[in-house]
C-alpha positions in Angstrom: -0.9 23.0 -46.4 0.6 23.8 -43.0 2.2 26.7 -41.3 5.8 25.4 -41.3 8.4 28.2 -41.1 8.7 31.0 -38.6 10.9 34.0 -39.4 12.6 35.0 -36.1 15.2 37.4 -37.5 15.8 38.7 -41.0 18.3 40.7 -43.0 17.4 43.9 -44.8 16.7 42.3 -48.2 15.0 38.9 -47.6 11.9 38.1 -49.6 9.8 35.3 -51.0 10.7 34.7 -54.6 9.9 32.4 -57.5 10.8 32.5 -61.2 8.7 35.6 -61.8 5.7 36.7 -63.7 6.3 36.4 -67.4 4.0 37.9 -70.0 3.2 41.2 -68.2 5.6 43.6 -69.9 2.6 45.1 -71.8 1.2 46.0 -68.4 4.5 47.6 -67.3 5.6 44.8 -65.0 9.0 43.1 -65.6 9.2 39.4 -65.0 11.0 39.8 -61.6 11.7 36.6 -59.7 15.0 35.3 -58.4 18.0 37.5 -59.1 20.0 34.3 -59.8 17.7 32.0 -61.6 20.3 29.2 -61.9 20.9 29.1 -58.1 17.1 29.2 -57.5 16.5 26.2 -59.9 19.3 24.3 -58.2 17.2 24.4 -55.0 14.2 23.1 -56.8 16.3 20.2 -58.2 17.6 19.2 -54.8 14.1 18.9 -53.4 12.3 17.5 -56.5 10.1 20.6 -56.7 8.4 22.0 -59.9 9.4 25.3 -61.5 6.4 27.2 -60.0 7.5 26.6 -56.4 8.4 29.6 -54.3 11.4 29.9 -51.9 13.2 32.6 -50.0 15.8 34.9 -51.4 18.5 36.5 -49.1 20.7 39.3 -50.3 24.1 39.7 -48.5 22.6 38.6 -45.1 20.1 35.9 -44.2 18.3 35.5 -40.9 17.0 33.0 -38.3 14.3 30.6 -39.2 12.5 28.0 -37.0 10.9 24.9 -38.6 7.5 24.1 -37.0 7.3 20.7 -38.7 9.8 18.1 -39.8 10.8 19.0 -43.3 13.6 18.7 -45.9 15.2 22.0 -47.0 18.1 23.2 -49.3 20.4 26.2 -49.4 21.8 27.3 -52.8 23.5 30.4 -54.3 25.8 32.6 -52.4 27.9 31.0 -49.7 26.5 32.3 -46.5 27.5 31.2 -43.1 24.7 28.8 -42.1 24.1 26.4 -39.2 21.2 24.1 -38.3 21.0 23.8 -34.5 24.6 24.8 -34.4 25.9 22.4 -37.0 27.6 24.1 -40.0 25.9 23.6 -43.3 27.2 23.5 -46.9 25.6 25.4 -49.8 24.2 23.2 -52.6 22.9 20.4 -50.4 19.5 19.2 -49.2 19.1 18.4 -45.5 16.4 17.3 -43.0 15.2 19.6 -40.2 13.3 18.2 -37.2 10.3 20.1 -35.8 11.7 23.0 -33.7 15.1 23.1 -35.4 16.6 26.5 -35.9 18.4 27.5 -39.1 20.8 30.4 -38.8 22.0 32.1 -42.0 24.6 34.8 -41.6 26.6 37.1 -43.9 27.6 36.1 -47.4 31.2 34.9 -47.6 31.1 34.6 -51.4 28.4 35.9 -53.8 25.3 38.1 -53.0 22.1 36.1 -53.4 21.3 32.9 -51.5 18.2 30.8 -51.6 16.3 28.8 -48.9 13.9 26.2 -50.3 11.6 24.1 -48.2 10.2 20.8 -49.5 6.7 21.5 -50.7 7.5 25.2 -51.2 6.4 28.4 -49.6 2.6 28.5 -50.1 1.7 32.1 -49.7 -1.2 33.4 -51.9 -0.6 33.8 -55.6 -0.9 37.4 -56.8 -0.9 38.4 -60.4 0.4 34.9 -61.4 3.2 34.7 -58.8 4.2 34.6 -55.2 7.5 36.6 -55.5 8.1 40.0 -54.0 8.4 42.7 -56.7 9.3 46.0 -55.1 9.1 48.2 -58.2 5.7 46.7 -59.1 4.4 47.0 -55.6 3.7 43.3 -55.2 4.4 41.8 -51.8 6.8 43.0 -49.2 10.2 42.1 -47.7 10.0 39.5 -44.9 10.3 40.6 -41.3 10.7 39.0 -37.9 7.4 37.4 -36.7 6.3 36.3 -40.2 4.8 32.8 -40.2 5.2 31.2 -43.7 2.9 28.4 -44.8 4.6 25.4 -46.3 2.9 22.9 -48.7 3.3 19.2 -48.0 6.6 17.6 -49.1 5.9 15.7 -52.3 8.7 13.1 -51.6 9.3 13.2 -47.8 11.5 10.0 -47.8 14.0 11.2 -50.3 17.6 11.0 -49.0 19.8 14.1 -48.8 21.6 15.0 -52.0 24.0 17.6 -53.2 25.1 19.3 -56.4 28.7 19.9 -57.5 28.5 22.7 -60.0 31.6 24.6 -61.1 31.1 28.4 -61.4 31.6 29.5 -64.9 34.8 31.3 -65.6 35.9 33.7 -68.3 34.2 36.9 -69.5 30.4 37.5 -69.3 29.0 36.8 -72.8 26.9 39.5 -74.4 24.8 39.2 -77.5 24.5 42.2 -79.9 21.1 43.8 -79.9 19.1 46.3 -82.0 21.1 49.2 -80.7 24.6 47.8 -80.7 25.2 49.4 -84.1 24.8 52.9 -82.5 28.2 52.4 -81.0 31.2 52.6 -83.3 33.7 49.7 -83.6 36.3 51.4 -81.4 33.8 51.8 -78.7 32.7 48.2 -78.8 36.3 47.1 -78.7 37.0 49.3 -75.7 34.0 47.7 -74.0 35.4 44.2 -74.5 38.9 45.3 -73.4 37.7 47.1 -70.2 38.0 45.6 -66.8 34.9 46.6 -64.8 34.3 46.6 -61.1 30.8 46.1 -59.6 29.9 49.4 -57.9 28.2 49.2 -54.5 25.3 50.9 -56.1 23.3 47.8 -57.1 20.0 46.1 -56.3 17.5 43.8 -57.9 17.0 46.3 -60.7 20.5 46.4 -61.9 24.3 46.7 -61.3 26.4 49.7 -62.0 29.7 48.9 -63.7 32.7 51.1 -63.1 35.9 51.3 -65.1 38.9 53.6 -65.6 38.5 54.4 -69.2 36.5 56.9 -71.3 32.7 56.8 -71.0 30.7 54.7 -73.5 28.6 57.3 -75.3 27.0 57.7 -78.7 25.6 60.8 -80.4 22.6 58.7 -81.4 21.4 58.6 -77.8 20.3 62.2 -78.2 17.6 61.1 -80.6 16.9 57.7 -79.1 13.2 56.9 -78.7 12.3 55.0 -75.6 11.4 51.3 -76.2 11.2 48.0 -74.3 14.1 46.7 -72.3 14.7 43.5 -70.4 16.9 41.8 -67.8 20.4 41.3 -69.1 20.4 44.5 -71.2 23.6 46.6 -70.8 22.3 50.1 -70.8 24.5 53.2 -71.1 23.3 56.2 -69.1 23.6 59.8 -70.2 27.2 60.1 -68.8 28.2 56.9 -70.5 28.2 54.6 -67.5 27.1 51.0 -68.1 24.4 49.3 -66.0 23.6 45.6 -66.4 19.9 45.2 -65.8 18.6 42.4 -63.5 15.3 40.7 -62.7 13.4 43.7 -61.4 14.4 46.2 -64.1 12.0 48.7 -65.6 10.2 47.7 -68.8 11.0 50.7 -71.0 13.8 53.2 -71.3 15.5 55.6 -73.6 19.2 55.0 -72.9 21.0 53.0 -75.6 21.8 49.4 -75.0 25.1 48.0 -76.1 23.9 44.4 -75.9 22.3 41.8 -73.7 24.0 39.4 -71.3 23.2 35.8 -72.0 20.8 34.3 -69.5 23.3 31.6 -68.7 25.9 34.3 -67.7 23.6 36.8 -65.9 24.1 35.1 -62.5 27.8 36.1 -62.8 26.7 39.7 -62.8 24.0 39.3 -60.1 26.4 37.4 -57.8 29.4 39.8 -58.2 30.2 41.5 -54.9 31.1 45.2 -54.6 34.6 45.8 -56.1 34.6 42.4 -57.9 36.0 42.5 -61.4 33.9 41.6 -64.5 34.8 41.5 -68.1 32.5 41.1 -71.2 32.8 39.5 -74.6 30.5 39.8 -77.6 29.2 36.6 -79.1 27.3 35.9 -82.3 23.6 35.0 -82.4 24.5 31.4 -83.2 26.7 31.2 -80.1 23.9 32.7 -78.0 21.5 30.1 -79.4 23.9 27.3 -78.6 24.1 28.5 -75.0 20.4 28.7 -74.6 18.7 26.3 -72.2 15.1 26.4 -71.1 14.3 26.3 -67.4 12.7 22.9 -67.9 15.8 21.6 -69.5 18.1 23.1 -66.9 16.0 21.6 -64.1 16.0 18.2 -65.7 19.8 18.3 -66.1 20.4 19.3 -62.5 18.2 16.4 -61.2 20.4 14.0 -63.2 23.5 15.6 -61.7 22.5 15.1 -58.0 24.7 12.8 -55.9 24.0 11.4 -52.4 25.1 13.7 -49.5 26.8 11.2 -47.2 27.2 12.3 -43.6 29.0 10.6 -40.7 26.4 9.3 -38.2 28.6 10.5 -35.4 28.1 14.1 -36.6 24.3 13.9 -37.0 22.8 15.6 -33.9 19.3 14.7 -35.1 20.0 11.1 -35.9 17.0 9.7 -34.0 14.7 11.9 -36.2 15.4 9.6 -39.2 13.6 6.4 -40.0 16.5 3.9 -40.0 14.4 0.7 -40.0 13.5 -1.1 -43.1 15.4 1.1 -45.5 18.2 0.1 -48.0 21.7 0.5 -46.5 22.6 3.1 -49.1 19.8 5.3 -48.0 20.9 5.2 -44.4 24.5 6.0 -45.4 23.1 8.9 -47.5 21.6 10.5 -44.4 
């Protein structure tokens, strides 16, 4: 393990994240982890990292990071303005940074949450089974200027740069009925599916408020509703009938009725929606939800198969001499 990444400047919501701490609901701690799990796992795939690896989550705004050692890295998730020593970078690619190189990550041009992965992974201490910041649970803290982040050794340092070309899912966000969906009458459920919602500026890692122009989504049964467990993806109706879609750091128990649960595959659509962006929802059957289910292990494996070489023009590579160009197959050199 070496100290490999210096935080020189940071946005207001930049933190170390992983895929969370499952199995602690009984202790009052939600899983937490990356707000957009799919984008986070994309970074793992690009660098051949295992699921337990930690990276950096940036919300709306990134920061400036200096690499102390030569290392591969990847940016995924929201499209943030990013440069490496002044050269513009694309999201969804892995790259090589020489020792002393500076990565600048600016404001998001599309989406909310972006991820910076470093080959080997951020190797801060494991606390309660994870390295990720969990604000509600009081675990860890947000990153700040001056932080020195240890980085584990790169497991495959000679891997050529790769990229992923994934099309963002279109269409309504799919919602599976849950144990409290029946509390809402059919007209109310139809109105929910017909409504065009906009993501309210009031949003964080706990959840997203959804605004619309129609009547509130209320049910008389909520007056007698007993608090029970809730989880990320649940669409909860507050006392005034306003829907909130819960995200990674939601509470673990609540008394507001839940109209249904967003499928894990579609929850990134909600997490990455910017303020004012439109969202629509569609109920699906349990069978449809089962068909859409994919474990993290399966998803990571499929992404690794989908990687393609990231070919760069040598004339545009400012750090060309940092690469080992001797004794390597021609396709590897072209891939750099």
